[in-house]
ZAFIKOL-699192 format. One record per residue: residue in one letter; y, z, x of N, C-alpha, C in turn. Coordinates in steps of 0.2 Angstrom, whole numbers, plus 5000, padded with zeros to 4 digits. Atoms other than C-alpha are relative to their C-alpha. Layout:
% ZAFIKOL-699192
{A {Y Z X} {Y Z X} {Y Z X}}
...
% end
This chain:
% ZAFIKOL-699192
{M {5005 5004 5003} {5081 5011 4987} {5001 5004 4992}}
{K {4995 5003 5005} {5082 5004 4972} {4999 5007 4993}}
{K {5002 4996 5008} {5080 5015 4953} {4994 4993 4997}}
{S {5005 5002 5003} {5066 5011 4944} {5002 5003 4992}}
{K {4999 4998 5008} {5063 5012 4923} {4993 5008 5001}}
{N {5002 4990 5003} {5053 5029 4929} {5001 5006 5002}}
{K {4996 4992 5002} {5059 5045 4927} {4997 5004 5008}}
{V {5003 4995 4994} {5046 5052 4941} {5004 4997 5007}}
{R {4999 5002 4993} {5049 5040 4954} {5008 4998 5000}}
{D {4990 4998 4999} {5069 5042 4952} {5000 5003 5004}}
{R {5002 4994 4996} {5065 5058 4954} {5000 5001 5008}}
{I {5000 5000 4992} {5057 5057 4970} {5002 4996 5005}}
{D {4997 5004 4995} {5067 5042 4978} {5008 5006 5000}}
{E {4998 4996 5001} {5079 5054 4972} {5002 5010 5007}}
{K {5004 4996 4997} {5072 5069 4980} {5000 4998 5010}}
{I {5005 5004 4994} {5065 5059 4998} {5010 5000 5004}}
{G {4993 5005 4998} {5085 5050 5000} {4998 4999 5007}}
{D {5001 5004 4996} {5088 5047 5015} {4994 4999 5007}}
{L {5004 4999 4995} {5073 5055 5023} {4996 4998 5006}}
{S {5001 5005 4997} {5066 5048 5038} {4989 5003 4998}}
{F {5004 4997 5006} {5048 5057 5031} {5001 5005 4997}}
{V {5001 4995 5001} {5041 5069 5020} {4994 5002 4999}}
{N {5006 4998 4999} {5027 5080 5017} {4995 4999 4993}}
{K {5002 4997 5007} {5014 5080 5004} {4999 5004 4994}}
{D {4997 4993 5007} {5020 5099 4995} {5004 5000 5002}}
{A {4992 5001 5002} {5035 5093 4994} {4998 4994 4993}}
{V {4999 5004 5005} {5030 5079 4983} {4996 5002 4992}}
{I {5003 5000 5005} {5017 5088 4974} {5005 5005 4994}}
{L {4996 4992 5004} {5031 5103 4967} {5002 4994 4996}}
{I {4995 5005 4999} {5043 5085 4964} {4994 5001 4991}}
{L {5003 5004 5003} {5027 5081 4952} {4997 5007 4995}}
{K {5002 4997 5006} {5023 5097 4942} {5005 5003 4997}}
{D {4996 4998 5002} {5041 5101 4938} {4999 4994 4994}}
{L {4996 5007 5003} {5040 5082 4930} {4995 4996 4996}}
{L {5007 5004 5003} {5021 5080 4923} {4996 5004 4997}}
{V {5004 4997 5002} {5010 5088 4912} {4994 5000 5005}}
{E {5004 4997 4998} {4996 5097 4917} {4993 4996 4999}}
{P {5003 5004 4999} {4978 5086 4919} {4992 5002 4996}}
{D {5008 4995 5002} {4961 5089 4909} {4997 4997 5002}}
{T {5004 4999 4994} {4949 5093 4918} {4996 4991 4998}}
{Q {5003 5004 5002} {4938 5082 4910} {5001 4993 5001}}
{E {4998 5004 4996} {4945 5068 4916} {5004 5001 5005}}
{L {4998 4998 4995} {4951 5073 4931} {4992 4999 5005}}
{I {5008 5003 4997} {4931 5072 4935} {4997 4995 4999}}
{K {4999 5008 5003} {4931 5056 4928} {5002 4996 5006}}
{Q {4996 5004 4992} {4943 5049 4941} {4998 5003 5005}}
{W {5003 4999 4992} {4936 5059 4953} {4992 4995 5000}}
{W {5005 5009 5001} {4919 5049 4949} {5002 4994 5003}}
{G {4998 5008 4999} {4927 5032 4948} {5001 5000 5004}}
{K {5001 5001 4992} {4934 5038 4966} {4996 4995 5005}}
{K {5008 5003 5000} {4919 5036 4972} {4999 4998 5002}}
{T {5003 5008 4999} {4913 5022 4967} {5002 4998 5004}}
{N {4999 5002 4998} {4924 5016 4968} {5003 4996 5009}}
{Y {5004 5001 4990} {4924 5020 4989} {4996 4996 5002}}
{Y {5003 5004 4997} {4910 5016 4992} {5000 4992 4999}}
{I {4999 5008 5002} {4911 5000 4984} {5004 4996 5006}}
{A {4993 5003 4998} {4927 4995 4994} {4994 5000 5008}}
{T {5002 4998 4991} {4917 5002 5012} {4992 4996 4998}}
{Y {5005 5004 4999} {4899 4991 5008} {5004 4994 5004}}
{R {4999 5006 4993} {4898 4979 5023} {4991 4996 5000}}
{D {5006 4999 4998} {4885 4970 5027} {4997 4998 5006}}
{C {5004 4997 4993} {4874 4967 5045} {5008 4996 5002}}
{N {4993 5003 4995} {4891 4956 5051} {5005 5004 4996}}
{N {4997 4999 5002} {4901 4968 5042} {5008 4999 4999}}
{I {4994 5006 5003} {4909 4958 5032} {5000 5005 4992}}
{R {5000 4995 5008} {4915 4966 5014} {4996 4994 4998}}
{Q {5008 5005 5006} {4900 4960 5001} {5003 5000 4991}}
{I {4996 4998 5009} {4907 4968 4983} {5008 5000 4998}}
{F {4990 4999 5003} {4926 4968 4974} {4997 5003 4994}}
{A {4998 4996 5008} {4931 4977 4959} {5002 4993 4999}}
{S {4995 5004 5005} {4936 4964 4944} {5002 5001 4996}}
{R {4995 4994 5007} {4947 4970 4931} {4999 4993 4996}}
{E {4996 5007 5005} {4944 4958 4914} {5004 5007 4995}}
{S {5000 4997 5007} {4955 4968 4902} {5000 5009 5004}}
{F {4999 4995 4998} {4951 4986 4905} {4994 5004 5003}}
{D {5006 4999 4994} {4934 4984 4913} {4998 5001 5007}}
{T {5002 5004 4994} {4930 4984 4930} {4990 4999 5000}}
{Q {5003 4999 5000} {4916 4977 4935} {5000 4997 5009}}
{Y {5000 5002 4991} {4910 4973 4955} {4995 4995 4999}}
{V {5004 5006 4997} {4905 4956 4961} {4995 5000 5005}}
{V {5002 5000 4995} {4893 4954 4973} {5001 4990 5001}}
{I {4999 5008 5000} {4899 4939 4980} {4998 4994 5003}}
{E {5005 5006 4999} {4886 4929 4987} {4997 5000 4994}}
{N {5002 4999 5005} {4879 4933 4970} {5003 4996 4995}}
{T {4993 5003 5003} {4893 4926 4961} {4996 4993 4998}}
{N {4998 5005 4998} {4894 4910 4952} {5003 5000 4994}}
{D {4995 4996 5003} {4908 4917 4941} {5006 4996 5001}}
{V {4996 5000 4998} {4920 4905 4946} {5009 5005 4999}}
{Q {4992 4994 5001} {4934 4914 4937} {5000 5007 5004}}
{R {5000 4996 4993} {4930 4930 4946} {5003 5001 5008}}
{L {4998 5000 4992} {4932 4923 4961} {5007 4997 5002}}
{L {4990 5003 4997} {4950 4916 4961} {5004 5005 4997}}
{S {4994 4993 5000} {4955 4934 4954} {5000 5005 5007}}
{I {4996 4995 4994} {4949 4940 4967} {5001 5000 5007}}
{R {4996 5002 4994} {4954 4929 4981} {5007 5001 5000}}
{A {4994 4997 5004} {4970 4933 4969} {5003 5006 5003}}
{S {4996 4994 4997} {4971 4949 4973} {4998 5003 5008}}
{L {4999 4997 4995} {4966 4949 4989} {5007 4994 5004}}
{K {4994 5003 4999} {4982 4935 4991} {5006 5005 5003}}
{A {4995 4992 5003} {4991 4950 4986} {5003 5002 5005}}
{K {5001 4994 4993} {4985 4962 4997} {5002 4996 5007}}
{Y {4998 5006 4994} {4989 4952 5012} {5007 5000 4999}}
{T {4993 5000 4997} {5006 4948 5011} {5005 5002 4998}}
{G {4994 4995 4999} {5011 4962 5004} {5000 5007 5007}}
{L {5001 4996 4992} {5002 4970 5021} {5005 4995 5006}}
{N {4993 5004 4993} {5011 4957 5033} {5008 5000 5000}}
{A {4995 4998 4999} {5025 4961 5025} {5002 5007 5002}}
{S {4996 4991 4992} {5027 4980 5030} {4995 5001 5006}}
{I {5000 4998 4992} {5020 4978 5044} {5003 4993 5003}}
{K {4991 5000 4997} {5037 4967 5050} {5005 5005 4997}}
{M {4997 4997 4998} {5045 4979 5042} {5001 5007 5005}}
{I {5001 4997 4992} {5037 4991 5055} {5002 4998 5005}}
{E {5000 5003 4989} {5038 4980 5071} {5008 4997 4998}}
{K {4998 4999 4997} {5056 4978 5066} {5002 5009 5000}}
{Q {4999 4991 5002} {5058 4999 5061} {4998 4999 5010}}
{I {5003 5000 4994} {5048 4998 5080} {5007 4998 5005}}
{T {4994 5005 4996} {5061 4986 5088} {5006 5003 5000}}
{E {4994 4994 5000} {5076 4996 5081} {4999 5006 5005}}
{V {4997 4993 4999} {5071 5013 5085} {4996 4999 5008}}
{S {5002 4998 4996} {5064 5010 5101} {5005 4995 5006}}
{G {4992 5001 4999} {5082 5002 5107} {5000 4991 5004}}
{Q {5003 5009 4998} {5074 4983 5111} {5005 4999 4997}}
{T {4998 5006 5005} {5087 4975 5097} {5007 5003 5003}}
{V {4994 4999 4995} {5103 4986 5106} {4997 4997 5009}}
{L {4997 5002 4993} {5097 4981 5122} {4997 4995 5002}}
{E {4999 5010 4998} {5096 4961 5119} {5005 4999 4999}}
{F {4993 4999 5000} {5114 4966 5113} {5002 4999 5004}}
{E {4999 5000 4995} {5118 4972 5128} {5000 4995 5003}}
{H {5001 5006 4995} {5112 4957 5137} {5002 4995 4997}}
{S {4994 5003 4998} {5119 4947 5129} {5006 5001 4998}}
{E {4996 5001 4997} {5134 4951 5131} {5005 5003 5006}}
{T {5001 5003 4994} {5132 4953 5146} {5004 4994 5001}}
{E {5001 5008 4999} {5130 4934 5148} {5007 4997 4997}}
{K {4994 5002 5002} {5146 4931 5139} {5005 5004 5004}}
{A {4994 4993 4993} {5155 4945 5152} {5000 4994 5004}}
{G {5000 5003 4992} {5148 4932 5165} {4997 5006 5005}}
{G {5006 4998 4994} {5136 4941 5170} {4995 4998 5002}}
{L {5005 5001 5001} {5120 4941 5173} {4999 4993 4997}}
% end
């Protein structure tokens, strides 16, 4: 894992190290050591914001296609109903955001597929097979 300029991330990276998994409670303990307790009213506001984002993100039309997307201008988030907007800039912004997520998700999928291949032994079998061919076998 690479070093970041963020002390919290560096500490999490340090603690996780080469583990194959880590549970949520372990990360919470790390964060409790590094961060200041949040303001209760701010947490309530964030909770409502997350609920709002969740319901907007899961809103679908009759064809199960998402219709509403968040569009951020500075610090102001507005929800855009795609079929009803004429704001090209907001549509371009939403499209760029979706493309970035798509690219990142595809990179993650490829990384997972590579790891599955390695862990399941398929890479080793292919290597052994090609070595056998070189030796005059199959």
